[in-house]
A tleap script that builds the chain and sets N, CA, C and O, in Angstrom:
source leaprc.protein.ff14SB
mol = sequence {
  NARG ASN ASP SER SER ASP THR ASN PHE VAL
  VAL VAL GLY TYR ASP GLU ASN ASN PRO ASN
  ALA LEU ILE LEU LEU GLY SER GLY SER SER
  GLY ILE GLU GLY ILE LYS ALA THR CYS LYS
  ALA ASP ASP VAL CYS TYR SER LEU LEU ARG
  VAL ASN TYR THR PHE GLU LYS ALA GLY VAL
  ILE LYS SER ASP ALA SER ARG PHE ILE PHE
  VAL TYR LEU ARG PRO GLU SER ILE PRO LEU
  GLN ARG LYS MET LYS ILE GLY THR ALA GLU
  GLY GLN VAL LYS LYS LEU PHE THR PRO PHE
  MET LYS ASN PHE GLU ILE SER SER LEU ASP
  GLU LEU ASN LYS ASP LYS CVAL
}
set mol.1.N position { 123.463 41.676 125.314 }
set mol.1.CA position { 122.651 42.667 124.625 }
set mol.1.C position { 123.413 43.976 124.616 }
set mol.1.O position { 123.789 44.528 125.650 }
set mol.2.N position { 123.620 44.445 123.394 }
set mol.2.CA position { 124.354 45.692 123.238 }
set mol.2.C position { 123.768 46.418 122.038 }
set mol.2.O position { 123.979 46.018 120.893 }
set mol.3.N position { 123.028 47.489 122.311 }
set mol.3.CA position { 122.357 48.211 121.236 }
set mol.3.C position { 123.322 48.879 120.269 }
set mol.3.O position { 122.927 49.227 119.156 }
set mol.4.N position { 124.576 49.068 120.664 }
set mol.4.CA position { 125.532 49.698 119.758 }
set mol.4.C position { 126.253 48.685 118.867 }
set mol.4.O position { 127.020 49.071 117.985 }
set mol.5.N position { 126.013 47.399 119.095 }
set mol.5.CA position { 126.623 46.346 118.281 }
set mol.5.C position { 125.839 46.148 116.992 }
set mol.5.O position { 124.626 46.354 116.964 }
set mol.6.N position { 126.524 45.750 115.929 }
set mol.6.CA position { 125.861 45.423 114.669 }
set mol.6.C position { 125.115 44.095 114.744 }
set mol.6.O position { 124.195 43.854 113.962 }
set mol.7.N position { 125.501 43.241 115.672 }
set mol.7.CA position { 124.856 41.941 115.816 }
set mol.7.C position { 123.402 42.147 116.236 }
set mol.7.O position { 123.125 42.798 117.243 }
set mol.8.N position { 122.468 41.583 115.448 }
set mol.8.CA position { 121.054 41.770 115.768 }
set mol.8.C position { 120.266 40.460 115.897 }
set mol.8.O position { 119.043 40.477 116.038 }
set mol.9.N position { 120.971 39.335 115.849 }
set mol.9.CA position { 120.281 38.065 116.102 }
set mol.9.C position { 121.250 37.038 116.658 }
set mol.9.O position { 122.459 37.101 116.436 }
set mol.10.N position { 120.680 36.095 117.384 }
set mol.10.CA position { 121.413 34.940 117.880 }
set mol.10.C position { 120.477 33.742 117.762 }
set mol.10.O position { 119.270 33.867 117.965 }
set mol.11.N position { 121.037 32.586 117.435 }
set mol.11.CA position { 120.251 31.353 117.296 }
set mol.11.C position { 120.945 30.252 118.089 }
set mol.11.O position { 122.151 30.042 117.964 }
set mol.12.N position { 120.152 29.548 118.915 }
set mol.12.CA position { 120.662 28.376 119.618 }
set mol.12.C position { 119.760 27.193 119.288 }
set mol.12.O position { 118.591 27.351 118.933 }
set mol.13.N position { 120.334 26.019 119.416 }
set mol.13.CA position { 119.593 24.790 119.165 }
set mol.13.C position { 120.176 23.685 120.016 }
set mol.13.O position { 121.076 23.917 120.822 }
set mol.14.N position { 119.666 22.496 119.836 }
set mol.14.CA position { 120.114 21.362 120.632 }
set mol.14.C position { 121.293 20.670 119.969 }
set mol.14.O position { 121.337 20.509 118.749 }
set mol.15.N position { 122.239 20.267 120.792 }
set mol.15.CA position { 123.432 19.557 120.352 }
set mol.15.C position { 123.035 18.152 119.889 }
set mol.15.O position { 122.331 17.438 120.602 }
set mol.16.N position { 123.482 17.764 118.710 }
set mol.16.CA position { 123.161 16.433 118.173 }
set mol.16.C position { 123.740 15.317 119.041 }
set mol.16.O position { 123.150 14.242 119.143 }
set mol.17.N position { 124.900 15.570 119.669 }
set mol.17.CA position { 125.553 14.557 120.494 }
set mol.17.C position { 125.002 14.507 121.916 }
set mol.17.O position { 125.168 13.510 122.618 }
set mol.18.N position { 124.345 15.592 122.339 }
set mol.18.CA position { 123.752 15.656 123.666 }
set mol.18.C position { 122.422 16.395 123.540 }
set mol.18.O position { 122.389 17.620 123.649 }
set mol.19.N position { 121.338 15.679 123.316 }
set mol.19.CA position { 120.056 16.323 123.041 }
set mol.19.C position { 119.491 17.149 124.197 }
set mol.19.O position { 118.453 17.791 124.038 }
set mol.20.N position { 120.150 17.146 125.352 }
set mol.20.CA position { 119.713 17.960 126.480 }
set mol.20.C position { 120.495 19.272 126.586 }
set mol.20.O position { 120.206 20.097 127.452 }
set mol.21.N position { 121.473 19.464 125.720 }
set mol.21.CA position { 122.335 20.646 125.804 }
set mol.21.C position { 122.075 21.603 124.649 }
set mol.21.O position { 121.943 21.188 123.498 }
set mol.22.N position { 122.005 22.880 124.973 }
set mol.22.CA position { 121.866 23.911 123.941 }
set mol.22.C position { 123.244 24.350 123.480 }
set mol.22.O position { 124.185 24.431 124.269 }
set mol.23.N position { 123.347 24.632 122.177 }
set mol.23.CA position { 124.593 25.141 121.620 }
set mol.23.C position { 124.290 26.362 120.759 }
set mol.23.O position { 123.184 26.518 120.241 }
set mol.24.N position { 125.276 27.209 120.620 }
set mol.24.CA position { 125.158 28.370 119.747 }
set mol.24.C position { 125.271 27.902 118.306 }
set mol.24.O position { 126.274 27.304 117.915 }
set mol.25.N position { 124.236 28.176 117.518 }
set mol.25.CA position { 124.268 27.822 116.101 }
set mol.25.C position { 124.787 28.977 115.260 }
set mol.25.O position { 125.351 28.764 114.187 }
set mol.26.N position { 124.598 30.201 115.745 }
set mol.26.CA position { 125.112 31.342 115.009 }
set mol.26.C position { 124.546 32.655 115.501 }
set mol.26.O position { 123.588 32.700 116.272 }
set mol.27.N position { 125.171 33.724 115.029 }
set mol.27.CA position { 124.706 35.085 115.307 }
set mol.27.C position { 125.208 35.960 114.180 }
set mol.27.O position { 126.082 35.558 113.412 }
set mol.28.N position { 124.657 37.157 114.080 }
set mol.28.CA position { 125.102 38.040 113.012 }
set mol.28.C position { 124.283 39.307 112.936 }
set mol.28.O position { 123.567 39.674 113.868 }
set mol.29.N position { 124.410 39.967 111.796 }
set mol.29.CA position { 123.756 41.264 111.612 }
set mol.29.C position { 122.759 41.271 110.460 }
set mol.29.O position { 122.347 42.339 110.008 }
set mol.30.N position { 122.367 40.096 109.981 }
set mol.30.CA position { 121.451 40.032 108.835 }
set mol.30.C position { 119.998 39.768 109.241 }
set mol.30.O position { 119.182 39.418 108.388 }
set mol.31.N position { 119.666 39.925 110.499 }
set mol.31.CA position { 118.290 39.891 110.972 }
set mol.31.C position { 117.528 38.626 110.640 }
set mol.31.O position { 118.029 37.515 110.815 }
set mol.32.N position { 116.310 38.808 110.158 }
set mol.32.CA position { 115.418 37.685 109.862 }
set mol.32.C position { 116.049 36.716 108.876 }
set mol.32.O position { 115.957 35.501 109.051 }
set mol.33.N position { 116.686 37.243 107.849 }
set mol.33.CA position { 117.326 36.357 106.853 }
set mol.33.C position { 118.443 35.547 107.492 }
set mol.33.O position { 118.652 34.389 107.131 }
set mol.34.N position { 119.152 36.135 108.426 }
set mol.34.CA position { 120.206 35.416 109.134 }
set mol.34.C position { 119.642 34.296 109.987 }
set mol.34.O position { 120.209 33.205 110.049 }
set mol.35.N position { 118.519 34.569 110.649 }
set mol.35.CA position { 117.869 33.531 111.447 }
set mol.35.C position { 117.445 32.380 110.546 }
set mol.35.O position { 117.669 31.214 110.873 }
set mol.36.N position { 116.836 32.703 109.415 }
set mol.36.CA position { 116.384 31.660 108.485 }
set mol.36.C position { 117.550 30.822 107.967 }
set mol.36.O position { 117.425 29.608 107.806 }
set mol.37.N position { 118.670 31.466 107.710 }
set mol.37.CA position { 119.831 30.743 107.188 }
set mol.37.C position { 120.519 29.903 108.260 }
set mol.37.O position { 121.183 28.917 107.937 }
set mol.38.N position { 120.371 30.277 109.525 }
set mol.38.CA position { 121.079 29.610 110.610 }
set mol.38.C position { 120.275 28.495 111.256 }
set mol.38.O position { 120.845 27.478 111.650 }
set mol.39.N position { 118.966 28.661 111.372 }
set mol.39.CA position { 118.121 27.649 112.024 }
set mol.39.C position { 118.130 26.340 111.246 }
set mol.39.O position { 118.232 26.323 110.019 }
set mol.40.N position { 118.021 25.255 111.986 }
set mol.40.CA position { 117.843 23.946 111.374 }
set mol.40.C position { 116.354 23.804 111.095 }
set mol.40.O position { 115.546 23.848 112.022 }
set mol.41.N position { 115.988 23.637 109.854 }
set mol.41.CA position { 114.567 23.567 109.476 }
set mol.41.C position { 113.872 22.324 110.015 }
set mol.41.O position { 112.643 22.282 110.064 }
set mol.42.N position { 114.637 21.308 110.423 }
set mol.42.CA position { 114.039 20.053 110.866 }
set mol.42.C position { 114.197 19.798 112.363 }
set mol.42.O position { 113.976 18.676 112.821 }
set mol.43.N position { 114.579 20.829 113.140 }
set mol.43.CA position { 114.718 20.666 114.579 }
set mol.43.C position { 114.375 21.975 115.275 }
set mol.43.O position { 114.257 23.023 114.640 }
set mol.44.N position { 114.221 21.898 116.566 }
set mol.44.CA position { 113.862 23.071 117.359 }
set mol.44.C position { 115.025 24.053 117.424 }
set mol.44.O position { 116.174 23.667 117.636 }
set mol.45.N position { 114.700 25.329 117.238 }
set mol.45.CA position { 115.671 26.404 117.382 }
set mol.45.C position { 115.035 27.550 118.154 }
set mol.45.O position { 113.828 27.781 118.072 }
set mol.46.N position { 115.860 28.256 118.897 }
set mol.46.CA position { 115.425 29.439 119.628 }
set mol.46.C position { 116.265 30.609 119.150 }
set mol.46.O position { 117.480 30.484 118.995 }
set mol.47.N position { 115.623 31.746 118.916 }
set mol.47.CA position { 116.334 32.919 118.415 }
set mol.47.C position { 115.899 34.158 119.168 }
set mol.47.O position { 114.781 34.242 119.677 }
set mol.48.N position { 116.801 35.109 119.228 }
set mol.48.CA position { 116.468 36.429 119.732 }
set mol.48.C position { 116.872 37.420 118.654 }
set mol.48.O position { 118.008 37.420 118.180 }
set mol.49.N position { 115.923 38.262 118.278 }
set mol.49.CA position { 116.123 39.235 117.208 }
set mol.49.C position { 115.975 40.635 117.775 }
set mol.49.O position { 114.997 40.921 118.465 }
set mol.50.N position { 116.925 41.506 117.495 }
set mol.50.CA position { 116.815 42.913 117.893 }
set mol.50.C position { 116.333 43.713 116.691 }
set mol.50.O position { 116.907 43.648 115.604 }
set mol.51.N position { 115.257 44.472 116.918 }
set mol.51.CA position { 114.698 45.317 115.873 }
set mol.51.C position { 114.734 46.750 116.371 }
set mol.51.O position { 114.324 47.036 117.496 }
set mol.52.N position { 115.225 47.650 115.532 }
set mol.52.CA position { 115.283 49.068 115.892 }
set mol.52.C position { 114.105 49.788 115.269 }
set mol.52.O position { 113.806 49.613 114.088 }
set mol.53.N position { 113.438 50.603 116.080 }
set mol.53.CA position { 112.273 51.366 115.643 }
set mol.53.C position { 112.537 52.857 115.803 }
set mol.53.O position { 113.227 53.269 116.735 }
set mol.54.N position { 111.998 53.656 114.911 }
set mol.54.CA position { 111.955 55.096 115.087 }
set mol.54.C position { 110.513 55.445 115.411 }
set mol.54.O position { 109.622 55.316 114.571 }
set mol.55.N position { 110.297 55.891 116.647 }
set mol.55.CA position { 108.940 56.192 117.092 }
set mol.55.C position { 108.460 57.555 116.630 }
set mol.55.O position { 107.301 57.731 116.254 }
set mol.56.N position { 109.357 58.498 116.665 }
set mol.56.CA position { 108.953 59.863 116.376 }
set mol.56.C position { 110.117 60.592 115.728 }
set mol.56.O position { 111.272 60.398 116.108 }
set mol.57.N position { 109.808 61.429 114.751 }
set mol.57.CA position { 110.855 62.198 114.099 }
set mol.57.C position { 110.313 63.591 113.832 }
set mol.57.O position { 109.272 63.751 113.193 }
set mol.58.N position { 111.025 64.600 114.325 }
set mol.58.CA position { 110.642 66.000 114.122 }
set mol.58.C position { 111.898 66.764 113.724 }
set mol.58.O position { 112.733 67.086 114.569 }
set mol.59.N position { 112.024 67.050 112.441 }
set mol.59.CA position { 113.237 67.722 111.961 }
set mol.59.C position { 114.428 66.800 112.082 }
set mol.59.O position { 114.426 65.692 111.545 }
set mol.60.N position { 115.450 67.261 112.790 }
set mol.60.CA position { 116.657 66.454 112.963 }
set mol.60.C position { 116.619 65.629 114.247 }
set mol.60.O position { 117.540 64.859 114.519 }
set mol.61.N position { 115.570 65.785 115.025 }
set mol.61.CA position { 115.449 65.053 116.278 }
set mol.61.C position { 114.552 63.845 116.061 }
set mol.61.O position { 113.457 63.956 115.509 }
set mol.62.N position { 115.038 62.681 116.507 }
set mol.62.CA position { 114.227 61.478 116.382 }
set mol.62.C position { 114.339 60.645 117.652 }
set mol.62.O position { 115.325 60.721 118.385 }
set mol.63.N position { 113.322 59.863 117.886 }
set mol.63.CA position { 113.258 59.004 119.055 }
set mol.63.C position { 113.345 57.555 118.579 }
set mol.63.O position { 112.436 57.046 117.923 }
set mol.64.N position { 114.448 56.907 118.919 }
set mol.64.CA position { 114.679 55.522 118.509 }
set mol.64.C position { 114.565 54.592 119.714 }
set mol.64.O position { 114.769 55.001 120.857 }
set mol.65.N position { 114.243 53.362 119.438 }
set mol.65.CA position { 114.200 52.335 120.480 }
set mol.65.C position { 114.530 50.988 119.858 }
set mol.65.O position { 114.262 50.746 118.681 }
set mol.66.N position { 115.109 50.128 120.659 }
set mol.66.CA position { 115.370 48.751 120.254 }
set mol.66.C position { 114.422 47.837 120.998 }
set mol.66.O position { 114.169 48.025 122.188 }
set mol.67.N position { 113.901 46.853 120.301 }
set mol.67.CA position { 113.020 45.855 120.895 }
set mol.67.C position { 113.562 44.477 120.544 }
set mol.67.O position { 114.116 44.260 119.466 }
set mol.68.N position { 113.388 43.558 121.477 }
set mol.68.CA position { 113.855 42.197 121.267 }
set mol.68.C position { 112.664 41.277 121.060 }
set mol.68.O position { 111.647 41.383 121.746 }
set mol.69.N position { 112.811 40.375 120.102 }
set mol.69.CA position { 111.756 39.449 119.729 }
set mol.69.C position { 112.301 38.027 119.863 }
set mol.69.O position { 113.344 37.690 119.303 }
set mol.70.N position { 111.577 37.209 120.611 }
set mol.70.CA position { 111.946 35.814 120.810 }
set mol.70.C position { 111.239 34.972 119.748 }
set mol.70.O position { 110.023 35.063 119.583 }
set mol.71.N position { 111.999 34.165 119.039 }
set mol.71.CA position { 111.438 33.301 117.992 }
set mol.71.C position { 111.721 31.854 118.377 }
set mol.71.O position { 112.865 31.466 118.618 }
set mol.72.N position { 110.654 31.071 118.428 }
set mol.72.CA position { 110.735 29.662 118.799 }
set mol.72.C position { 110.249 28.831 117.622 }
set mol.72.O position { 109.059 28.822 117.306 }
set mol.73.N position { 111.176 28.136 116.979 }
set mol.73.CA position { 110.848 27.265 115.841 }
set mol.73.C position { 110.693 25.841 116.349 }
set mol.73.O position { 111.634 25.258 116.889 }
set mol.74.N position { 109.494 25.282 116.171 }
set mol.74.CA position { 109.229 23.885 116.516 }
set mol.74.C position { 108.522 23.242 115.336 }
set mol.74.O position { 107.295 23.294 115.249 }
set mol.75.N position { 109.281 22.634 114.423 }
set mol.75.CA position { 108.696 22.043 113.215 }
set mol.75.C position { 107.696 20.930 113.536 }
set mol.75.O position { 107.864 20.182 114.499 }
set mol.76.N position { 106.668 20.840 112.721 }
set mol.76.CA position { 105.662 19.785 112.875 }
set mol.76.C position { 106.263 18.403 112.629 }
set mol.76.O position { 105.739 17.402 113.118 }
set mol.77.N position { 107.355 18.347 111.878 }
set mol.77.CA position { 107.922 17.060 111.475 }
set mol.77.C position { 108.704 16.352 112.579 }
set mol.77.O position { 109.025 15.174 112.423 }
set mol.78.N position { 109.018 17.013 113.673 }
set mol.78.CA position { 109.783 16.318 114.709 }
set mol.78.C position { 108.865 15.344 115.459 }
set mol.78.O position { 107.669 15.599 115.596 }
set mol.79.N position { 109.420 14.246 115.936 }
set mol.79.CA position { 108.602 13.226 116.608 }
set mol.79.C position { 107.901 13.769 117.857 }
set mol.79.O position { 108.415 14.661 118.531 }
set mol.80.N position { 106.738 13.226 118.149 }
set mol.80.CA position { 105.933 13.670 119.281 }
set mol.80.C position { 106.693 13.563 120.598 }
set mol.80.O position { 106.609 14.459 121.437 }
set mol.81.N position { 107.429 12.478 120.783 }
set mol.81.CA position { 108.184 12.290 122.027 }
set mol.81.C position { 109.205 13.420 122.205 }
set mol.81.O position { 109.399 13.913 123.316 }
set mol.82.N position { 109.845 13.820 121.130 }
set mol.82.CA position { 110.828 14.920 121.209 }
set mol.82.C position { 110.118 16.240 121.520 }
set mol.82.O position { 110.608 17.035 122.322 }
set mol.83.N position { 108.967 16.473 120.889 }
set mol.83.CA position { 108.198 17.689 121.170 }
set mol.83.C position { 107.848 17.775 122.646 }
set mol.83.O position { 107.954 18.837 123.261 }
set mol.84.N position { 107.431 16.646 123.209 }
set mol.84.CA position { 107.042 16.636 124.616 }
set mol.84.C position { 108.247 16.897 125.515 }
set mol.84.O position { 108.144 17.649 126.484 }
set mol.85.N position { 109.367 16.295 125.209 }
set mol.85.CA position { 110.570 16.467 126.029 }
set mol.85.C position { 111.049 17.917 125.963 }
set mol.85.O position { 111.399 18.506 126.986 }
set mol.86.N position { 111.062 18.481 124.774 }
set mol.86.CA position { 111.505 19.861 124.610 }
set mol.86.C position { 110.498 20.820 125.253 }
set mol.86.O position { 110.877 21.852 125.805 }
set mol.87.N position { 109.230 20.469 125.174 }
set mol.87.CA position { 108.195 21.306 125.774 }
set mol.87.C position { 108.387 21.496 127.265 }
set mol.87.O position { 108.040 22.548 127.803 }
set mol.88.N position { 108.936 20.494 127.944 }
set mol.88.CA position { 109.165 20.620 129.380 }
set mol.88.C position { 110.291 21.600 129.694 }
set mol.88.O position { 110.337 22.152 130.793 }
set mol.89.N position { 111.194 21.823 128.751 }
set mol.89.CA position { 112.321 22.745 128.960 }
set mol.89.C position { 112.049 24.135 128.400 }
set mol.89.O position { 112.847 25.050 128.606 }
set mol.90.N position { 110.938 24.305 127.698 }
set mol.90.CA position { 110.653 25.570 127.005 }
set mol.90.C position { 110.699 26.784 127.945 }
set mol.90.O position { 111.283 27.811 127.599 }
set mol.91.N position { 110.095 26.671 129.111 }
set mol.91.CA position { 110.077 27.792 130.050 }
set mol.91.C position { 111.469 28.195 130.497 }
set mol.91.O position { 111.764 29.382 130.633 }
set mol.92.N position { 112.320 27.215 130.724 }
set mol.92.CA position { 113.693 27.505 131.146 }
set mol.92.C position { 114.478 28.194 130.039 }
set mol.92.O position { 115.275 29.095 130.301 }
set mol.93.N position { 114.248 27.768 128.806 }
set mol.93.CA position { 114.947 28.386 127.671 }
set mol.93.C position { 114.495 29.833 127.510 }
set mol.93.O position { 115.321 30.718 127.287 }
set mol.94.N position { 113.194 30.080 127.620 }
set mol.94.CA position { 112.683 31.453 127.503 }
set mol.94.C position { 113.298 32.365 128.548 }
set mol.94.O position { 113.558 33.536 128.271 }
set mol.95.N position { 113.537 31.841 129.752 }
set mol.95.CA position { 114.161 32.649 130.808 }
set mol.95.C position { 115.563 33.100 130.410 }
set mol.95.O position { 116.002 34.184 130.797 }
set mol.96.N position { 116.262 32.276 129.643 }
set mol.96.CA position { 117.609 32.649 129.185 }
set mol.96.C position { 117.591 33.876 128.274 }
set mol.96.O position { 118.560 34.633 128.227 }
set mol.97.N position { 116.486 34.069 127.551 }
set mol.97.CA position { 116.372 35.150 126.574 }
set mol.97.C position { 115.588 36.357 127.099 }
set mol.97.O position { 115.460 37.358 126.394 }
set mol.98.N position { 115.072 36.277 128.301 }
set mol.98.CA position { 114.265 37.350 128.869 }
set mol.98.C position { 115.139 38.552 129.188 }
set mol.98.O position { 116.283 38.369 129.605 }
set mol.99.N position { 114.653 39.765 129.011 }
set mol.99.CA position { 113.325 40.172 128.590 }
set mol.99.C position { 113.229 40.310 127.062 }
set mol.99.O position { 114.223 40.571 126.386 }
set mol.100.N position { 112.035 40.132 126.548 }
set mol.100.CA position { 111.759 40.375 125.136 }
set mol.100.C position { 110.349 40.929 125.017 }
set mol.100.O position { 109.499 40.698 125.877 }
set mol.101.N position { 110.115 41.670 123.929 }
set mol.101.CA position { 108.832 42.343 123.755 }
set mol.101.C position { 107.768 41.433 123.155 }
set mol.101.O position { 106.610 41.460 123.571 }
set mol.102.N position { 108.165 40.630 122.177 }
set mol.102.CA position { 107.226 39.756 121.474 }
set mol.102.C position { 107.756 38.335 121.476 }
set mol.102.O position { 108.955 38.090 121.603 }
set mol.103.N position { 106.825 37.415 121.332 }
set mol.103.CA position { 107.145 35.994 121.304 }
set mol.103.C position { 106.475 35.387 120.074 }
set mol.103.O position { 105.251 35.429 119.950 }
set mol.104.N position { 107.271 34.823 119.166 }
set mol.104.CA position { 106.730 34.155 117.981 }
set mol.104.C position { 107.037 32.672 118.063 }
set mol.104.O position { 108.197 32.273 118.164 }
set mol.105.N position { 105.996 31.862 118.020 }
set mol.105.CA position { 106.165 30.418 117.956 }
set mol.105.C position { 105.747 29.992 116.567 }
set mol.105.O position { 104.599 30.182 116.166 }
set mol.106.N position { 106.691 29.411 115.829 }
set mol.106.CA position { 106.446 29.047 114.436 }
set mol.106.C position { 106.781 27.577 114.219 }
set mol.106.O position { 107.561 26.987 114.966 }
set mol.107.N position { 106.181 27.000 113.189 }
set mol.107.CA position { 106.474 25.606 112.852 }
set mol.107.C position { 107.253 25.487 111.545 }
set mol.107.O position { 107.677 24.398 111.161 }
set mol.108.N position { 107.435 26.620 110.870 }
set mol.108.CA position { 108.185 26.649 109.615 }
set mol.108.C position { 108.888 27.997 109.494 }
set mol.108.O position { 108.354 29.023 109.916 }
set mol.109.N position { 110.069 27.988 108.924 }
set mol.109.CA position { 110.798 29.248 108.737 }
set mol.109.C position { 110.080 30.181 107.771 }
set mol.109.O position { 110.318 31.389 107.789 }
set mol.110.N position { 109.207 29.640 106.932 }
set mol.110.CA position { 108.424 30.474 106.009 }
set mol.110.C position { 107.478 31.412 106.753 }
set mol.110.O position { 107.063 32.434 106.206 }
set mol.111.N position { 107.136 31.074 107.986 }
set mol.111.CA position { 106.233 31.904 108.786 }
set mol.111.C position { 106.914 33.155 109.333 }
set mol.111.O position { 106.242 34.076 109.798 }
set mol.112.N position { 108.229 33.190 109.280 }
set mol.112.CA position { 108.978 34.329 109.822 }
set mol.112.C position { 109.254 35.324 108.709 }
set mol.112.O position { 109.980 35.018 107.763 }
set mol.113.N position { 108.674 36.514 108.818 }
set mol.113.CA position { 108.907 37.558 107.823 }
set mol.113.C position { 108.758 38.934 108.466 }
set mol.113.O position { 108.272 39.056 109.590 }
set mol.114.N position { 109.179 39.957 107.746 }
set mol.114.CA position { 109.177 41.323 108.289 }
set mol.114.C position { 107.774 41.807 108.641 }
set mol.114.O position { 107.612 42.583 109.583 }
set mol.115.N position { 106.769 41.368 107.909 }
set mol.115.CA position { 105.395 41.810 108.193 }
set mol.115.C position { 104.927 41.352 109.570 }
set mol.115.O position { 104.196 42.079 110.243 }
set mol.116.N position { 105.333 40.166 109.999 }
set mol.116.CA position { 104.940 39.668 111.310 }
set mol.116.C position { 105.707 40.328 112.444 }
set mol.116.O position { 105.182 40.521 113.540 }
set mol.117.N position { 106.955 40.669 112.160 }
set mol.117.CA position { 107.796 41.271 113.192 }
set mol.117.C position { 107.387 42.718 113.360 }
set mol.117.O position { 107.962 43.431 114.182 }
savepdb mol mol.pdb
quit
């Protein structure tokens, strides 16, 4: 985590050759659109998104803050057995991304948009 970096998202998912191992699927500076382009729509993905907010602005002085948002994509189309297996590891995966301000659990990438964030 580096607030001075342009990188504002990271996406990890499960390795096709080793379904118990997480791999980096991508990262970049295109925010929500980058997450949508990087996530596998038919498998579980975990993302961390950095969003910059301006809380207060008075003249030339402003108060900025960065917040991190955890996004958990679990499509309805994945088999029940896989959902259950991944569900047992969910807490451990969240610990890898902690701390974050908000947690979004979605079943489709269409659910992820700027209005929700």
